[in-house]
C-alpha positions in Angstrom: -13.4 12.5 -16.7 -13.2 8.7 -16.7 -10.9 7.2 -14.1 -10.0 3.6 -14.7 -7.3 2.7 -12.1 -6.7 5.0 -9.2 -3.5 3.3 -8.1 -1.9 3.5 -11.6 -2.9 7.2 -11.8 -1.0 7.9 -8.6 2.1 5.8 -9.1 2.6 6.8 -12.8 0.8 10.1 -13.1 2.3 12.2 -10.3 4.5 14.7 -12.0 7.9 15.9 -10.7 8.3 19.6 -9.6 10.4 21.2 -12.4 12.4 24.4 -12.1 11.5 27.3 -14.3 15.0 28.4 -14.5 16.8 27.0 -17.5 20.2 26.8 -15.9 18.9 24.6 -13.0 16.7 22.4 -15.2 19.3 19.7 -15.8 20.3 19.5 -12.1 16.6 19.1 -11.0 15.6 16.7 -13.8 16.8 13.7 -11.7 14.7 14.7 -8.7 11.0 13.9 -8.3 8.7 15.3 -5.6 5.3 13.8 -5.0 2.7 14.0 -2.3 -0.7 12.7 -1.2 -3.1 13.2 1.6 -6.5 12.9 3.1 -8.5 15.3 5.2 -11.4 13.4 6.7 -13.8 13.5 9.6 -15.0 10.2 11.2 -17.5 9.4 13.9 -19.7 6.7 15.3 -23.1 6.4 17.0 -21.8 5.1 20.3 -19.7 6.5 23.2 -19.2 3.0 24.7 -16.6 1.9 22.1 -14.0 3.7 20.0 -13.1 3.1 16.4 -9.6 2.8 15.1 -8.5 2.7 11.4 -5.9 0.1 12.6 -4.3 -0.9 15.9 -1.2 1.3 15.3 -3.2 4.4 16.2 -3.4 6.0 19.6 -6.6 8.1 19.3 -10.0 6.5 18.7 -13.2 8.3 17.5 -16.7 8.0 18.9 -19.9 10.0 18.6 -17.7 13.1 19.0 -16.3 13.1 15.4 -12.5 13.4 15.0 -10.0 14.0 12.3 -7.1 11.8 13.4 -8.5 8.4 12.3 -8.4 8.9 8.5 -6.5 12.1 8.0 -2.9 11.9 6.8 -0.2 13.7 4.7 2.5 11.9 2.8 5.6 13.2 0.9 7.8 11.2 -1.4 11.2 12.2 -2.9 12.9 10.2 -5.6 16.5 10.7 -6.8 17.6 9.2 -10.1 21.3 8.7 -10.3 21.3 6.7 -13.5 18.9 4.7 -15.7 19.5 1.7 -13.4 20.1 3.3 -9.9 17.5 5.3 -7.9 16.8 6.3 -4.3 13.3 6.8 -2.8 12.1 8.2 0.6 8.5 8.4 1.7 7.3 9.7 5.0 3.6 9.9 6.1 2.3 12.1 8.9 -0.4 10.1 10.6 -1.5 9.0 14.1 0.9 6.2 15.0 2.2 5.0 18.4 5.8 5.4 19.3 8.3 7.5 17.5 6.4 9.9 15.2 9.4 10.4 12.9 10.7 6.9 12.8 7.5 4.8 12.7 6.0 7.0 10.0 9.1 6.6 7.7 7.6 4.0 5.4 10.2 3.9 2.6 13.9 4.8 2.5 15.5 2.5 -0.1 18.0 2.2 -3.0 16.7 0.6 -6.1 19.1 -1.2 -8.6 17.6 -2.3 -11.9 19.9 -5.1 -13.0 18.0 -5.7 -16.1 14.8 -4.3 -17.6 12.8 -7.1 -15.8 14.9 -7.5 -12.6 15.0 -5.0 -9.7 16.7 -5.2 -6.3 15.8 -2.8 -3.4 17.7 -2.3 -0.2 16.6 -0.3 2.9 13.3 0.4 4.5 10.6 -1.2 2.4 6.8 -1.6 2.5 5.8 -5.1 3.4 4.4 -6.8 0.3 1.7 -8.8 2.2 -1.5 -7.6 0.5 -2.9 -5.9 -2.6 -2.5 -2.4 -1.2 1.1 -2.8 -0.1 2.4 0.1 -2.2 -0.4 2.6 -1.6 -2.2 1.7 1.6 -1.9 5.3 2.9 -2.8 6.9 -0.5 -6.6 7.3 -0.2 -6.8 8.6 -3.7 -5.6 5.3 -5.0 -8.8 3.3 -4.0 -12.5 4.0 -3.9 -13.2 3.6 -0.2 -12.6 6.0 2.7 -10.1 3.5 4.2 -8.9 0.0 3.5 -11.4 -2.6 4.6 -11.4 -2.8 8.4 -11.7 -6.5 9.0 -8.7 -7.2 6.7 -6.3 -4.3 7.2 -6.9 -3.3 10.8 -5.4 -6.7 11.6 -2.1 -5.7 9.8 -0.9 -2.6 11.6 2.6 -3.1 10.0 3.7 -0.7 7.3 7.4 -1.4 6.7 10.5 -3.5 7.4 14.2 -3.0 7.0 15.8 -5.4 4.5 15.9 -6.2 0.9 13.7 -7.6 -1.9 14.3 -8.8 -5.5 11.6 -8.8 -8.2 11.6 -10.6 -11.5 8.9 -9.8 -14.2 7.7 -12.2 -16.9 5.5 -11.5 -19.9 2.4 -13.7 -19.7 -0.8 -13.8 -21.6 -1.2 -10.1 -22.6 0.0 -9.0 -19.1 3.0 -9.7 -16.9 3.8 -11.7 -13.8 5.9 -10.3 -11.0 7.7 -12.7 -8.6 9.1 -11.0 -5.5 11.2 -12.5 -2.7 11.9 -10.4 0.4 13.4 -10.6 3.9 14.5 -8.4 6.7 13.8 -7.1 10.2 10.6 -5.5 11.3 10.4 -3.0 14.3 6.9 -1.8 15.1 5.6 0.2 18.1 2.0 -0.6 18.9 -0.2 0.7 21.8 -1.5 -1.7 24.4 -3.4 -1.4 27.6 -0.1 -2.0 29.4 1.7 0.7 27.5 3.9 0.8 24.3 4.8 -2.6 22.8 8.1 -2.6 20.9 7.5 -5.5 18.6 10.6 -6.9 16.9 10.6 -9.7 14.4 12.7 -11.1 11.5 10.4 -11.6 8.5 10.6 -13.3 5.1 8.1 -13.7 2.3 7.3 -14.3 -1.3 4.5 -12.8 -3.5 3.3 -13.4 -7.0 1.3 -10.7 -8.8 -0.3 -10.9 -12.3 -1.6 -7.8 -14.1 -3.1 -7.0 -17.4 -5.5 -4.3 -18.8 -8.4 -5.4 -16.6 -7.3 -8.0 -14.1 -4.9 -8.0 -11.2 -4.3 -11.1 -9.0 -2.0 -11.6 -6.1 -0.8 -14.6 -4.0 1.5 -14.2 -1.1 3.1 -15.8 1.9 4.9 -14.2 4.9 6.7 -15.8 7.8 7.8 -14.0 11.0 9.2 -14.8 14.4 8.8 -12.6 17.4 12.1 -11.6 19.3 10.5 -9.3 21.8 8.5 -10.2 24.9 4.8 -9.6 25.7 3.8 -6.2 27.1 3.2 -7.5 30.6 6.6 -7.5 32.1 5.2 -6.6 35.5 3.1 -9.7 35.5 6.0 -11.9 34.4 8.1 -10.5 37.2 5.4 -11.2 39.8 4.9 -14.8 38.5 8.6 -15.5 38.9 8.6 -14.2 42.4 9.2 -17.2 44.9 7.0 -15.5 47.5 4.0 -15.5 45.1 4.5 -19.2 44.4 3.6 -20.0 48.0 0.1 -18.5 47.7 -0.4 -19.0 43.9 1.5 -22.3 43.1 -0.4 -23.1 39.9 0.5 -19.8 38.2 3.9 -20.8 36.8 2.4 -23.4 34.5 1.0 -20.5 32.4 4.4 -19.1 31.6 4.7 -20.9 28.2 1.4 -19.5 27.2 2.3 -16.0 28.3 5.7 -15.8 26.6 5.8 -14.1 23.1 9.5 -14.4 22.3 10.2 -17.1 19.7 6.5 -17.5 18.6 5.8 -17.9 14.9 3.4 -16.3 12.5 2.4 -17.7 9.1 0.4 -15.3 6.9 -1.0 -16.4 3.6 -3.2 -14.2 1.4 -4.9 -14.1 -2.0 -6.4 -11.1 -3.8 -8.2 -10.4 -7.1 -9.2 -7.1 -8.8 -11.3 -6.5 -11.9 -11.5 -3.0 -13.3 -12.8 -2.2 -16.8 -13.3 1.5 -16.3 -17.0 1.1 -15.4 -17.2 -1.8 -13.0 -14.7 -2.3 -10.2 -14.6 -5.5 -8.1 -12.0 -6.4 -5.5 -11.6 -9.1 -2.9 -8.9 -10.4 -0.6 -8.7 -13.3 1.9 -6.0 -14.2 4.4 -5.2 -16.9 6.9 -3.0 -16.1 9.8 -1.6 -19.1 11.8 0.3 -18.6 15.0 1.3 -20.5 18.1 0.7 -17.6 20.5 -2.4 -16.7 22.4 -1.6 -13.0 21.9 -2.6 -13.3 18.3 -4.7 -16.5 17.7 -5.2 -18.1 14.3 -7.7 -16.2 12.3 -9.3 -15.7 8.8 -10.1 -12.3 7.3 -11.7 -11.4 4.1 -13.6 -8.7 2.2 -15.5 -8.2 -1.1 -16.1 -4.8 -2.8 -18.2 -3.9 -5.8 -18.2 -0.5 -7.4 -19.9 1.2 -10.4 -18.6 4.4 -12.0 -21.0 7.0 -13.5 -18.7 9.5 -15.2 -16.9 11.2 -12.2 -19.0 9.5 -9.5 -18.3 6.0 -8.1 -20.8 4.1 -6.0 -19.5 1.2 -4.0 -20.4 -1.4 -1.5 -18.2 -3.4 0.8 -18.6 -6.6 2.9 -16.0 -7.7 5.4 -15.5 -10.5 7.9 -12.9 -11.5 10.5 -13.0 -14.6 12.6 -10.6 -16.0 15.2 -10.1 -19.7 16.1 -9.4 -19.3 19.8 -9.4 -21.8 22.7 -9.5 -20.2 26.1 -7.1 -21.0 28.8 -8.3 -21.7 32.3 -6.6 -19.4 34.7 -6.1 -21.2 38.1 -7.4 -19.5 41.3 -5.0 -18.4 44.0 -5.0 -20.2 47.4 -5.8 -16.9 49.1 -8.6 -14.8 47.6 -6.9 -11.5 48.2 -7.7 -8.5 46.0 -4.1 -8.4 44.7 -4.0 -12.0 43.7 -7.5 -11.9 42.2 -6.3 -8.8 40.2 -3.4 -10.9 38.8 -5.9 -13.7 37.8 -8.2 -11.2 36.1 -5.3 -9.5 34.2 -4.0 -12.9 33.0 -7.5 -13.9 31.8 -7.9 -10.6 30.0 -4.4 -10.9 28.4 -4.7 -14.5 27.2 -8.4 -15.0 26.5 -9.4 -11.7 25.0 -7.4 -11.5 21.8 -9.9 -13.0 19.4 -11.8 -11.2 16.7 -15.4 -11.8 15.6 -16.4 -8.9 13.3 -18.6 -8.5 10.2 -19.5 -5.3 8.4 -21.3 -3.9 5.4 -20.4 -0.5 3.9 -21.9 1.8 1.3 -20.1 4.8 -0.1 -19.6 7.4 -2.8 -16.6 8.9 -4.5 -16.8 12.1 -6.6 -13.7 13.1 -8.6 -14.8 16.8 -8.6 -11.4 18.2 -9.5 -8.2 17.0 -11.1 -6.3 14.9 -8.6 -9.0 15.4 -5.9 -11.8 13.2 -4.8 -14.7 13.7 -2.3 -15.7 10.6 -0.4 -18.5 9.6 2.0 -18.9 6.2 3.7 -21.3 4.5 6.1 -20.3 1.3 7.7 -22.4 -1.0 10.0 -20.4 -3.4 12.2 -21.6 -6.5 14.0 -19.4 -7.4 16.9 -19.6 -10.9 18.4 -17.7 -12.6 21.2 -14.4 -10.7 21.5 -15.5 -8.8 18.4 -14.2 -5.4 19.5 -10.5 -6.3 19.7 -9.7 -3.9 16.9 -11.6 -1.1 18.7 -11.0 0.9 21.9 -13.1 -0.6 24.8 -14.0 1.5 27.9 -13.8 -0.2 31.3 -17.2 -0.5 32.9 -19.1 -0.1 29.7 -21.1 -2.9 28.1 -19.7 -3.3 24.6 -22.5 -2.8 21.9 -23.2 -5.5 19.5 -23.8 -3.1 16.6 -21.9 0.1 15.7 -22.3 2.5 12.9 -19.3 4.5 11.6 -19.7 7.5 9.3 -17.0 9.4 7.4 -16.6 12.2 4.9 -13.3 13.4 3.5 -11.2 14.6 0.6 -8.3 12.7 -0.9 -5.7 14.4 -3.1 -2.4 13.9 -4.8 0.1 16.4 -6.0 
């Protein structure tokens, strides 16, 4: 069996569940039920640092292998009211901080096809910020065990509530899609200080070109943060007049600590070539912000794969680099343990958010059965200064500079 495009197979090839009873056939014909999932085991060669698929997860994996990192199960229901009006709901069971039911509801929208080449959607939508926007959780739709870590672990956001409009144009034996979107994002992310309820209005535009072999995407997203940083206890202490008497220079850091009102600009470009035998894919992104909680960074990856009948061999290179300027935390007038503890926490919060990570991965995919694929992947990571920010660090342990991550799993669609 020769598989040419995994994503197209899932998005277009998943069949609705039909009734065998003739009287009910008409009533069920407008309903479509689809599903996808991954059952995978992942582990590392170190107990000094834990691996996350992305920073929305609450459970890391180490040398004791675990199932939570890459395993997931998704269900999608579509209801077609007419040729131009449709509703879609997609929910994915996965390890995610916060409300398990609400945060894992990725899609819940109404689609209105105004014309054959114009669509409007309203509701909960997937953020169209990268190539895998529509199938990031569908492991069967891409060759790797997981989306490239340097690029996608930095984007632990799966949805927003709002609207988008898409216009398609025929262009050079393919078509160009132009999408404009906007809405409100609410994401719950784990931090060392507890759960961070991150809220932000967001807008963006994306251009995507596709033909038989090529796919290219260019996008821009803008967001502002309306929630505060997850260190409310520190902010309360800094604003205490009694603290100012023994730590007078601390209040000057308040503008750097605040997160509310800070801006994010995210620009990305991606290209895919797939001729049924060779598969090449790359993405690069530049994230600019005016907050020390998420310093300006560049991320990128390049993947090359070769199919041999039902077996695909692939390689993957990734890099993430932050441009961060550390802030000098002033010393208290009195070197008490409590005040020195505040100084240390502020230094950790403001100067330890950068990323310096590179990796190389090798893997295999075997489509051993219809709609099922067995995958294996080995990844070697180099972690530089502040490199392990997308990992779980253990207090008191010296962070290793090199970590190997191994995975084996089965992807499926139904």
